[in-house]
N, C-alpha and C positions, 0 to 999 in steps of 0.2 A: 153514582154510586148505587148498588143494591146491598142487600144484607146477606148474600150468598157468598160463600167462600168455598170454592169446588176445586179440591185436589186434583192432581194429575193421576195418583196411584191410589188406591182404594185398602191396600191392605189391612191398615187397621178396622173398615169395617168387614172385612173377612175376618180379622178375630173375633170380634164384637158380635158374630153369627154364632161362633163356633166357640166361644170363650172358655167355657167351662172343660169341653172336650179335651179341646188342646192344651190347656193346663193339666186336666189330670192324666194325659197321656207322658208328657213331660215329667210330671212327678213321681210316675211310676217308675220311669227309668233311672230317675236319679235316685230312688228307692233302691233301686235292685242293686245298684253298683256296678253294672253291667252295662256301661257309655259309650264303648266303642266295639265294633267289630260282632255285634249281638244279633239274635233273632231277626229283630225288627228291621234291619237294612237284609238281610236275608230273603225275609217276606217283601219288604217293598221291591226286591230285584226281581223277586220270581213274577210277582203281579203285574208290573211294567210289562215283563217280557210276553206275558200270556195278553195281555190287554192290547198291546201293538203287534201281537203276531210273530214276535221274534223267539229264537229259541236261545240267544242269553241277554242279560242287561247286568251290567255293573255301576255302582254307586261310586262315585268320584266327588272332592270336593266343590267340583265347579265345573261348568260346561267349556271354561277355557283351557282346563288340564283336558277334559275329556277330547276337544279337538285334536289338540296335540299327543294325548295317547294314543288316539286312532291313527293318525299319520303314523307314527314311530311303529306301531303293534303292524301295519301294512309295510313295514319295510323301505319306507319314505328315509331318504337323507341327505345331506348337505348339498349333494352333486346332483339332486333331481331337482325338476322345476314342476309345482303345483300350480294349477289353473283356480283363481278365484276371483269373484266378482270384484269390480270395482267400489261398489256402496255397501256397506254392512257396517257393524259395531267392530270395532278395532281387534276383537280377539280372534276374529275370522281370520285375517291376514297375519295377527299375533301368533297364532301359533305354528303357522307355516315359518317364520322369521325365527319362532324360537327353536326351532329344529334347525335352522342354518340353510333352509333348501329355500330355492330362489321362487321368487311370487311371480306368476303369468296374470295381470290384471285384466280382466275382461268387461267392456262397457256391459250396461245393463238394458232391459228391456223396457219401456214405458211405464211399468210396476217396478222398475227397482229391482229386479229378479234379472240374474246371470244373462246374458245376450247371446249373440253372436259369437259363437268358438272361435272360429279363424283358422288360420293356416298358420299361425306363428311358431312350429315347433310343437312335435309332438309332447306332453307332460306325462309324470309318473303317475299323477292322479289329478281329480277333479274335487275341489273342496266347494261345496253350494251353499248358499243360504236361501231359505223361504223370508224372505224379507219382510217384517212386518206380520207376519203369520199366513201370506199367500204364497202357495204352494207354487213352484216355480216350473217351468216344462219340464216337467220330469221324463216325458218320452223321448225328447231329444237329447238329454242327458243320457239316459240311461244307452240308447240307441248307440250315440260315440265311445259310451265306455265299453259296450260290449265289443263294438266294432274294432278298438284299439286295444279290448285286453288289459285296460287299467282301472282300476278301484273307483267309484264315485261314495263321496262322504258327502253325507247330510246334516248341514248345519241347522237341526230343527230347535235351534234353543227359543225362536218365538214361535212355533209353528205347533206346539205338541194340542191334538184336538184339530188341527188339518186334515185335510183329507185330497188325493190325487184321485179321483172318480171313487173307485171303493177302499183306497190301498190306504192306510194311515200316516200321518208323517211318523217318521221313527221306522219306518219299514221302507222308506225311499232312498235308499241307498245301501254299501256294500256295509259301512257304518254309520249310524245315525247318533246324535247328540243330542240331548233333551237339558234345559237348564231349570232349576229349582230356586235360581235369582228371587229374593221378593218381588221383582217388578212385572216376572212371569205368570202364564196362564194358570201354572201349579206351582207357587211360591212355597218358599220353605220360610221359617223365620230365623232366618240365618244366610243359609245358601247351599249349594249342591247340583250335582250332574248327573247326567246319567247317559252311558256309554252301550246302546243297542246293534248287536251284532248276532249273524246267522253262522259266522266262521267260528268255531272251538278254538284253533289260534290267536283269533283277534282277543275271545274272551279270556283266554290265558294268560296271554301277555298284559291286557290293560289290568287284568286283577292283581298280578305281580307289582308292575310299574306304580299301583299306588299304592302298595305298602313295600317300598325299600328294596325289589327285586326280590321279595319270599318269595318263595316255595317256585323256584328257576335257577336257571343258569347265569342268571343274571348276578352281577355284581353290584350293581345300582338299582335306585329307584325314587320314589318319590312318597310325599306322605300328605294322601290325596283322599281322606274319607268325609264318609257323613254321620255325623253322629247318631248313636240312638234314639236321643230326644228328637232330633228332627226328621229321623227317619220315620219314627213312631207317630209324629203329628203329618207327615206326608201321607202315611198311610190314608189318614181321617179326610184329605186334602182328593187325594185320589179317588176314594170311595165316594165323595160328592162333585168330583170332576166333570161329571154329564151335565148335573143339574147346574153346576157353576158355570160351563159353557152356553147351556141355554139360555141363561140370565145374561152372559154377555153378549150374545147375537139379537136378542130382543132390542140391546141399548143400541147396536149398531142398525139395528132395522128403524128405531126411533129417529135415529138420527139422519138415515135416509128419506124419509118421510116428509120429516120437515125441512131437509134441504136438495129438494129433486134437483136444481141447478147448480150445484157445488159440485166442482170434480174433486172426487176423493181417489186415492190407490186402493183399487182392487183386485179380487181375485178373479181368475182368467178363468173360462168357460170350462167344465167338467173338473172344476175343482171347489173344494169348500173351505175356506178361511179359518183360522183361529181367533180371526180380529184381534190378535195381539196389542196392535195398535191401530188407530183408527187416523191416517193421514190425509189430510186436505192440502189440495195445491193452490196458493195463492200468489200472483206478480207482486202483491204488495205485504207479503207475508212477515215482514220485520213491524211492521206497521201494526197488522192485526195481533200479531201476541203482546205489543204493549198496549192495546186495546182491549185485550181481553184481560190481561190482566188489571188493569185501571176497575174492571168489572166484576172483580173477583173470583176470575178463573185461570189456574194454572194449566201452561202448555209447555210445550217440551219441543225441542228442532231436533229431530233425527234424520239427517245428520247434516252439518253443516259444511262438510269438503268430505271428497274423496277419500277413499283410502291410498289413492295414489299421489294425487296430487301434481301430476302431469298433464293437465289440460288436454289429454287425448281423448276422454270418454265422456262425450258432450251430453250422452241423453242422462247419465248419472250426474252430471254436471247442473241441469237443468231441472233434475227434481232436488237436488241439494239447495238449491237458489231459491225455490217454494214450496219445501215441506214443510206443514206444523202438524203435529201431533195433538191431537185433542183427548181428553179423560174419556175413557172407555174400560170399564169394568162392570164386574156384575152386579155389585151393590151399588153402583149409580143410582140413584132416583131419577123417574121419567120428568117429573118436575124441574129437575136440575139440567137433562138432557134438554127439555125444552127452552129454558131459560138460556143456556149455551148457544142453542139455535136461534134465538133470538135475536141475541146481541151480534152474531155474527151475518145476521138478516140486515138488519140494522147497518152495521160497518159496511156492507157491499150494497145498500139501498136499495134492496128487494122487499 
């Protein structure tokens, strides 16, 4: 046993770094009394749209809602089929299920991203994921959707800060969705999401859906908003985002330098990962997780099963059997990274 206690997520250290600025911003909102649908959410939407080269951005209560609103705003109905990867967080497929549409699961490539699309019938849309922050094969997906004139939806919940070539994640879809969950690269101290698009129709629809169908012909809607105090804090994190990403990348580079022979899931050529997750593949994954826990290192398993559970997606199932996520966040100290690597090397007899 050692004196180290390394948590999987470092949002507490992020707060410590910017504590007085974050607290001051929250208190300013509370004192104003304008705690919902105010100027800070509008400012956040405008800055997100500009940064990621989109015409429109709409803040919503969560990325889960954002994916659902995206599908609904594109006219997907319960009679339609939507293609999505068999490996992701449950919210990806859950958004399709919530709509009542049919889910056409697709096996993954070796990095866990959506693989060969196949010929099992033409879907009405593709909802894909940049899993663990690694951009999927965008050109192939874009060409497919253009050829069949169907929309491409980017689940970018894990990939804010990633790039395909020079195109930022957030622009790699007809509609893209970010997450501000506390576990994400741009965390809110609560939650939230953002829908990005260049379509005015989608923009107006999502704006209406998030607030009970107001300002439209809809007779229904939802209550899915980012509060003003969270929006004001997120503006600070957005301003610091590039710095935080550089810090995160340095942590990743330290792992790679220390563990050159270890197999990680990484971004493909011509892309830049957001390094949302650092996923190692180990045939002794469960043993390794217990060993690291005994040595004061918290890890996670993303994900133990595919979304389909049909035993038809062999590549995704192989990843599920071996993947273990290691701590990676901007404020992780290099000595802590070195310690994690030393434990992994000892476990593997390196």
